[in-house]
DRENDREN-415713 format. One record per atom (N, C-alpha, C, CB): x negated, y negated, z; residue in one letter. Coordinates in Angstrom, 2 decimals. Glycine has a CB too. Example, Ala and Ser with C-alpha at 12.3 -4.5 7.8 and 13.67 -1.06 7.14 Angstrom:
2
REC        px        py        pz   resn
REC    -13.19      5.69      7.80      a
REC    -12.30      4.50      7.80      a
REC    -13.20      3.30      7.80      a
REC    -11.31      4.47      9.05      a
REC    -12.85      2.25      7.08      s
REC    -13.67      1.06      7.14      s
REC    -12.90     -0.03      7.87      s
REC    -14.08      0.60      5.72      s
END
This chain:
99
REC        px        py        pz   resn
REC    -69.01    -90.10    117.41      m
REC    -69.68    -90.77    116.14      m
REC    -71.33    -90.61    116.31      m
REC    -69.23    -92.53    116.04      m
REC    -71.57    -90.30    114.97      t
REC    -73.01    -89.46    114.97      t
REC    -73.69    -90.97    114.38      t
REC    -73.16    -87.67    113.70      t
REC    -74.98    -91.24    114.34      a
REC    -75.60    -92.56    114.21      a
REC    -75.84    -91.88    112.48      a
REC    -77.20    -93.08    115.51      a
REC    -76.38    -92.95    111.76      p
REC    -76.69    -92.63    110.30      p
REC    -78.13    -92.01    110.44      p
REC    -76.65    -94.03    109.23      p
REC    -78.43    -91.03    109.38      a
REC    -79.95    -90.60    109.42      a
REC    -80.93    -91.89    108.71      a
REC    -80.15    -89.00    108.44      a
REC    -81.97    -91.59    109.39      a
REC    -83.00    -92.75    108.58      a
REC    -82.98    -92.03    107.28      a
REC    -84.82    -92.99    109.25      a
REC    -83.47    -93.14    106.18      p
REC    -84.05    -92.41    104.85      p
REC    -85.25    -91.87    105.38      p
REC    -84.37    -93.41    103.48      p
REC    -85.54    -90.93    104.30      a
REC    -86.85    -90.33    104.47      a
REC    -87.79    -91.03    103.91      a
REC    -86.97    -89.09    104.00      a
REC    -88.03    -92.05    103.38      n
REC    -89.26    -92.92    102.84      n
REC    -89.73    -93.89    104.27      n
REC    -88.68    -94.05    101.31      n
REC    -88.84    -94.22    105.19      k
REC    -89.13    -95.44    105.89      k
REC    -90.25    -94.83    106.55      k
REC    -87.97    -96.12    106.82      k
REC    -91.21    -95.71    107.12      r
REC    -92.49    -95.66    107.77      r
REC    -92.39    -96.83    109.18      r
REC    -93.75    -96.08    106.52      r
REC    -93.28    -96.25    109.85      l
REC    -93.28    -97.12    111.11      l
REC    -94.72    -97.59    111.20      l
REC    -92.79    -96.31    112.50      l
REC    -94.94    -99.01    110.68      i
REC    -96.17    -99.68    110.98      i
REC    -96.71   -100.05    112.32      i
REC    -96.13   -100.74    110.37      i
REC    -97.69    -99.74    112.63      l
REC    -98.20   -100.20    114.17      l
REC    -99.43   -100.85    114.02      l
REC    -98.46    -98.97    115.26      l
REC    -99.41   -102.21    114.09      c
REC   -100.67   -103.17    113.99      c
REC   -101.30   -103.67    115.28      c
REC   -100.29   -104.42    113.22      c
REC   -102.57   -103.07    115.38      a
REC   -103.19   -103.61    116.72      a
REC   -103.90   -105.22    116.77      a
REC   -104.39   -102.51    117.10      a
REC   -103.37   -106.19    117.27      d
REC   -103.85   -107.70    117.10      d
REC   -105.14   -107.84    118.16      d
REC   -102.49   -108.91    117.52      d
REC   -105.79   -108.65    117.37      d
REC   -107.09   -109.09    118.22      d
REC   -108.27   -108.26    118.11      d
REC   -106.80   -109.11    119.69      d
REC   -108.53   -107.48    116.93      f
REC   -109.86   -106.92    116.74      f
REC   -111.08   -107.57    116.83      f
REC   -109.92   -106.45    115.68      f
REC   -111.87   -107.68    117.68      a
REC   -113.21   -108.41    117.75      a
REC   -113.27   -109.47    118.73      a
REC   -113.57   -109.01    116.46      a
REC   -111.97   -109.39    119.56      v
REC   -111.71   -110.46    120.60      v
REC   -112.64   -110.10    121.96      v
REC   -110.00   -110.50    120.97      v
REC   -113.08   -108.66    121.88      h
REC   -114.23   -108.44    122.91      h
REC   -114.48   -106.73    122.75      h
REC   -113.70   -108.99    124.69      h
REC   -115.39   -106.37    122.96      a
REC   -116.01   -104.97    122.79      a
REC   -114.87   -103.97    122.98      a
REC   -117.24   -104.68    123.89      a
REC   -114.60   -103.92    124.34      s
REC   -113.47   -102.97    124.47      s
REC   -112.26   -102.85    123.78      s
REC   -113.09   -103.05    125.49      s
REC   -111.39   -104.22    123.30      a
REC   -110.50   -103.95    122.32      a
REC   -111.07   -103.54    120.95      a
REC   -109.70   -105.05    122.21      a
REC   -112.19   -103.91    120.78      s
REC   -112.52   -103.43    119.20      s
REC   -112.55   -101.57    119.56      s
REC   -114.51   -104.25    118.45      s
REC   -113.05   -101.19    120.31      q
REC   -113.53   -100.15    120.26      q
REC   -112.27    -99.22    120.63      q
REC   -114.73   -100.13    121.07      q
REC   -111.39    -99.66    121.41      g
REC   -109.69    -98.94    121.37      g
REC   -109.37    -99.08    120.24      g
REC   -108.42    -99.56    122.25      g
REC   -109.44    -99.88    119.58      i
REC   -108.69   -100.28    118.31      i
REC   -109.18    -99.18    117.30      i
REC   -109.05   -101.91    117.77      i
REC   -110.49    -99.12    117.05      a
REC   -111.00    -97.98    116.13      a
REC   -110.96    -96.62    116.36      a
REC   -112.18    -98.10    115.91      a
REC   -110.91    -96.62    117.91      q
REC   -110.36    -94.85    118.54      q
REC   -109.01    -94.68    118.28      q
REC   -110.46    -94.50    120.37      q
REC   -108.21    -95.54    118.38      l
REC   -106.68    -95.28    117.94      l
REC   -106.58    -94.97    116.71      l
REC   -105.77    -96.38    118.09      l
REC   -107.15    -95.84    115.66      a
REC   -107.13    -95.82    114.09      a
REC   -107.62    -93.97    113.83      a
REC   -108.54    -97.25    113.33      a
REC   -108.63    -93.78    114.56      a
REC   -109.13    -92.68    114.15      a
REC   -108.59    -91.47    114.36      a
REC   -110.13    -92.64    114.51      a
REC   -107.98    -91.52    115.41      q
REC   -106.85    -90.59    115.90      q
REC   -105.20    -90.60    115.09      q
REC   -106.67    -91.07    117.51      q
REC   -105.36    -91.71    114.05      g
REC   -104.45    -91.69    113.27      g
REC   -103.16    -92.69    114.24      g
REC   -104.19    -90.04    112.85      g
REC   -103.02    -93.11    115.01      r
REC   -102.12    -93.69    115.87      r
REC   -101.67    -95.32    115.57      r
REC   -102.78    -93.51    117.23      r
REC   -102.58    -95.71    114.77      l
REC   -102.46    -97.16    114.20      l
REC   -102.36    -97.14    112.68      l
REC   -103.74    -98.06    114.60      l
REC   -101.67    -98.18    112.25      s
REC   -101.81    -98.28    110.90      s
REC   -102.37    -99.62    110.58      s
REC   -100.53    -98.03    110.22      s
REC   -102.60   -100.61    111.26      a
REC   -103.60   -101.97    110.82      a
REC   -103.97   -102.70    112.02      a
REC   -102.83   -103.15    109.79      a
REC   -104.61   -103.41    111.79      t
REC   -105.16   -104.10    112.98      t
REC   -105.46   -105.81    112.15      t
REC   -106.83   -103.10    113.69      t
REC   -105.85   -106.68    113.24      s
REC   -105.77   -107.99    112.57      s
REC   -107.16   -108.11    113.41      s
REC   -104.28   -109.18    112.80      s
REC   -107.92   -108.90    112.48      a
REC   -109.56   -109.25    112.80      a
REC   -109.77   -110.52    113.08      a
REC   -110.56   -108.99    111.66      a
REC   -110.48   -110.77    114.33      m
REC   -110.69   -112.30    114.90      m
REC   -112.25   -112.56    114.11      m
REC   -110.75   -112.41    117.00      m
REC   -112.15   -112.91    113.07      v
REC   -113.27   -113.41    111.96      v
REC   -113.99   -114.34    112.76      v
REC   -112.69   -114.18    110.49      v
REC   -114.03   -114.91    113.51      l
REC   -114.38   -116.17    114.42      l
REC   -115.10   -116.04    115.35      l
REC   -113.45   -116.77    114.99      l
REC   -114.78   -114.40    115.77      s
REC   -115.40   -114.18    117.32      s
REC   -117.20   -113.86    116.99      s
REC   -114.46   -112.49    118.27      s
REC   -117.73   -114.25    118.21      p
REC   -119.17   -113.56    118.10      p
REC   -119.19   -112.27    117.76      p
REC   -119.92   -113.59    119.30      p
REC   -118.41   -111.51    118.32      r
REC   -118.52   -110.13    118.03      r
REC   -118.15   -109.60    116.64      r
REC   -117.74   -109.48    118.96      r
REC   -117.64   -110.37    116.10      w
REC   -116.88   -109.79    114.57      w
REC   -118.40   -109.02    113.62      w
REC   -115.99   -111.64    113.36      w
REC   -119.45   -109.81    113.50      a
REC   -120.49   -109.29    112.93      a
REC   -120.67   -107.96    113.15      a
REC   -121.50   -109.90    113.25      a
REC   -121.10   -107.49    114.72      q
REC   -121.37   -106.23    115.36      q
REC   -120.25   -105.28    115.16      q
REC   -121.63   -106.41    116.80      q
REC   -119.11   -105.60    115.43      d
REC   -117.75   -104.93    115.68      d
REC   -117.18   -104.47    114.33      d
REC   -116.70   -105.95    116.41      d
REC   -117.33   -105.28    113.02      v
REC   -117.20   -104.83    111.92      v
REC   -117.72   -103.11    111.38      v
REC   -117.81   -105.88    111.31      v
REC   -118.75   -102.94    112.05      a
REC   -119.20   -101.48    111.64      a
REC   -118.11   -100.42    112.46      a
REC   -121.00   -101.17    112.17      a
REC   -117.52   -100.62    113.41      l
REC   -116.48    -99.69    113.73      l
REC   -115.45    -99.35    112.89      l
REC   -115.93   -100.05    114.73      l
REC   -115.35   -100.41    111.76      l
REC   -114.16   -100.17    111.09      l
REC   -114.59    -99.62    109.56      l
REC   -113.26   -101.55    111.09      l
REC   -115.71    -99.32    109.44      r
REC   -116.67    -98.75    108.17      r
REC   -115.97    -97.41    107.76      r
REC   -118.46    -98.42    108.65      r
REC   -115.88    -96.37    108.68      d
REC   -115.23    -95.38    107.91      d
REC   -113.80    -94.72    108.19      d
REC   -116.11    -94.42    107.90      d
REC   -113.22    -96.05    108.42      l
REC   -111.58    -96.12    108.71      l
REC   -111.34    -96.74    107.45      l
REC   -110.93    -97.08    110.15      l
REC   -111.65    -97.48    106.41      r
REC   -111.26    -98.18    105.58      r
REC   -109.95    -97.34    104.68      r
REC   -112.52    -98.60    104.88      r
REC   -109.84    -96.07    104.53      d
REC   -109.12    -95.65    103.96      d
REC   -107.57    -95.17    104.81      d
REC   -109.91    -94.81    103.35      d
REC   -107.73    -95.50    106.09      h
REC   -106.80    -94.94    106.96      h
REC   -106.43    -96.21    107.78      h
REC   -107.39    -93.68    107.82      h
REC   -106.74    -97.38    107.95      l
REC   -106.40    -98.57    108.49      l
REC   -106.60    -99.79    107.50      l
REC   -107.18    -98.71    109.72      l
REC   -105.59   -100.68    107.82      d
REC   -104.99   -102.08    106.98      d
REC   -105.69   -102.96    107.78      d
REC   -103.19   -102.47    106.96      d
REC   -106.52   -103.78    107.44      v
REC   -107.31   -104.70    108.07      v
REC   -106.97   -106.22    107.38      v
REC   -108.86   -104.21    107.90      v
REC   -106.10   -107.20    108.44      g
REC   -106.06   -108.48    107.87      g
REC   -106.95   -109.55    109.08      g
REC   -104.30   -108.90    107.57      g
REC   -106.54   -110.65    108.33      l
REC   -107.15   -111.79    108.76      l
REC   -106.08   -112.31    110.02      l
REC   -107.38   -112.87    107.43      l
REC   -106.60   -112.44    111.24      h
REC   -105.87   -112.94    112.26      h
REC   -105.91   -114.59    112.30      h
REC   -106.41   -112.28    113.52      h
REC   -104.81   -115.55    112.15      l
REC   -104.97   -116.72    112.12      l
REC   -105.09   -117.10    113.54      l
REC   -104.02   -117.32    111.39      l
REC   -106.68   -117.95    113.82      d
REC   -106.52   -118.26    115.08      d
REC   -106.96   -119.85    115.13      d
REC   -107.34   -117.25    116.00      d
REC   -106.06   -120.14    116.11      w
REC   -106.36   -121.53    116.31      w
REC   -106.64   -121.82    117.48      w
REC   -105.46   -122.35    115.95      w
REC   -106.47   -121.23    118.37      t
REC   -106.67   -121.53    120.08      t
REC   -107.56   -120.68    120.67      t
REC   -105.35   -121.34    120.98      t
REC   -108.37   -119.72    120.03      s
REC   -109.37   -119.13    120.75      s
REC   -110.82   -119.85    121.38      s
REC   -109.67   -118.16    119.89      s
REC   -111.45   -119.83    122.47      s
REC   -112.47   -120.48    122.70      s
REC   -113.36   -120.46    121.46      s
REC   -113.04   -120.01    123.84      s
REC   -113.73   -119.25    120.85      f
REC   -114.80   -119.20    119.95      f
REC   -114.10   -119.83    118.57      f
REC   -115.42   -117.58    119.82      f
REC   -112.91   -120.17    118.10      a
REC   -112.24   -120.71    117.27      a
REC   -112.97   -122.24    117.18      a
REC   -110.76   -120.59    117.67      a
REC   -112.41   -122.84    118.62      l
REC   -112.58   -124.15    118.89      l
REC   -113.97   -124.55    118.86      l
REC   -112.01   -124.45    120.07      l
REC   -115.36   -123.46    119.33      q
REC   -116.44   -123.78    119.24      q
REC   -117.12   -123.90    118.01      q
REC   -116.92   -123.17    119.90      q
REC   -116.66   -123.31    116.73      r
REC   -116.90   -123.44    115.68      r
REC   -116.02   -124.57    114.57      r
REC   -116.91   -122.20    115.46      r
REC   -115.25   -125.43    115.59      g
REC   -114.56   -126.72    115.02      g
REC   -113.28   -126.50    114.41      g
REC   -115.40   -127.39    113.98      g
REC   -112.60   -125.37    114.78      h
REC   -111.49   -124.76    114.29      h
REC   -110.32   -124.92    115.15      h
REC   -111.76   -123.44    114.07      h
REC   -109.36   -125.58    114.65      g
REC   -107.89   -125.20    115.65      g
REC   -108.13   -126.16    116.65      g
REC   -107.71   -123.48    116.45      g
REC   -107.02   -126.01    117.69      l
REC   -106.76   -126.81    118.84      l
REC   -106.69   -125.93    119.96      l
REC   -105.53   -127.61    118.73      l
REC   -106.81   -126.61    121.24      s
REC   -106.19   -125.89    122.71      s
REC   -104.89   -125.69    122.24      s
REC   -106.18   -126.86    124.27      s
REC   -105.06   -124.49    123.23      l
REC   -103.44   -124.04    123.23      l
REC   -102.38   -125.26    123.63      l
REC   -103.19   -122.74    124.44      l
REC   -102.57   -125.68    124.88      p
REC   -101.75   -126.94    125.01      p
REC   -101.45   -127.96    124.36      p
REC   -102.00   -127.43    125.72      p
REC   -102.75   -128.42    123.50      r
REC   -102.31   -129.48    122.46      r
REC   -101.79   -128.90    121.14      r
REC   -103.51   -130.43    122.12      r
REC   -102.14   -127.54    120.84      a
REC   -101.04   -127.11    119.82      a
REC    -99.73   -126.84    120.01      a
REC   -101.33   -126.11    119.31      a
REC    -99.58   -126.57    121.18      m
REC    -98.01   -126.49    122.16      m
REC    -97.38   -128.11    121.76      m
REC    -98.38   -126.29    124.45      m
REC    -98.08   -128.99    122.28      w
REC    -97.61   -130.64    122.07      w
REC    -97.36   -130.93    120.63      w
REC    -98.82   -131.78    122.58      w
REC    -98.33   -130.48    119.92      r
REC    -98.04   -130.96    118.52      r
REC    -97.04   -130.17    117.73      r
REC    -99.27   -130.99    117.75      r
REC    -96.86   -129.07    118.13      s
REC    -95.50   -128.30    117.55      s
REC    -94.25   -128.71    117.68      s
REC    -95.33   -127.11    118.03      s
REC    -94.63   -129.14    119.46      l
REC    -93.00   -129.81    120.04      l
REC    -92.64   -130.95    119.35      l
REC    -92.92   -130.34    121.68      l
REC    -93.72   -131.84    119.32      l
REC    -93.75   -133.30    118.56      l
REC    -93.61   -133.09    117.21      l
REC    -95.07   -134.14    118.74      l
REC    -93.35   -132.15    116.38      g
REC    -93.22   -132.21    114.83      g
REC    -94.56   -132.11    113.79      g
REC    -92.55   -133.58    114.55      g
REC    -95.66   -132.14    114.85      g
REC    -96.97   -132.47    114.07      g
REC    -98.00   -131.85    113.44      g
REC    -97.56   -132.97    114.63      g
REC    -97.08   -130.46    112.98      f
REC    -97.87   -129.51    112.25      f
REC    -96.90   -129.79    110.81      f
REC    -97.92   -127.76    113.03      f
REC    -97.41   -130.75    109.93      d
REC    -96.70   -131.02    108.58      d
REC    -97.41   -130.29    107.61      d
REC    -96.66   -132.53    108.14      d
END
């Protein structure tokens, strides 16, 4: 038995998580996108690196989709007054506290 052929219009979307979490992640994501190896990235805009690292994406606008990384538990999100620590978020989730 042979496997059915995949439709010609199907694409694989590859998204790299955590752009701006630290310099090497941002640089690696930008390099992979410039090589055409990534379709998208999620940006951690609360990161102190965001304002600097976003420049790496400027020339990739037509080649890379950029979305917002929902960030409740990083240290920089907590420092800005957003979210919860990971253990606290896990407890709230377990107890049904995210209404």
